[in-house]
C-alpha positions, 0 to 999 in steps of 0.5 A, a space after each residue: 438232023 439227029 445222030 442217027 441220020 448223020 453223014 454215015 447213015 449207020 451210026 446207031 447200028 454201028 454204036 449198037 454193034 460196038 456196045 454188043 461186042 464190048 459187052 461180050 468182051 467184058 463178060 469174057 474178061 470177067 469169066 477169065 478173071 474168075 477162072 484165073 482166080 480159081 486156078 491161081 488164088 495166091 497170084 490173083 489175090 496179089 494182083 487184087 492187092 496191087 490194084 487196090 494200092 493203085 486205086 488208093 494212090 491214084 489222083 483224081 
């Protein structure tokens, strides 16, 4: 029995829908970030710097 023929029977369709919605969400999020960066460049730059510091101190 493969993943697509599980007990639900709609697993691959649900996964495809979830991936489609996630991709749309990420596109919208990037668009919102770009807009915010244009509208408030100083605040956006500060947020980017905080994110960089967070990533530098993050322990894998």
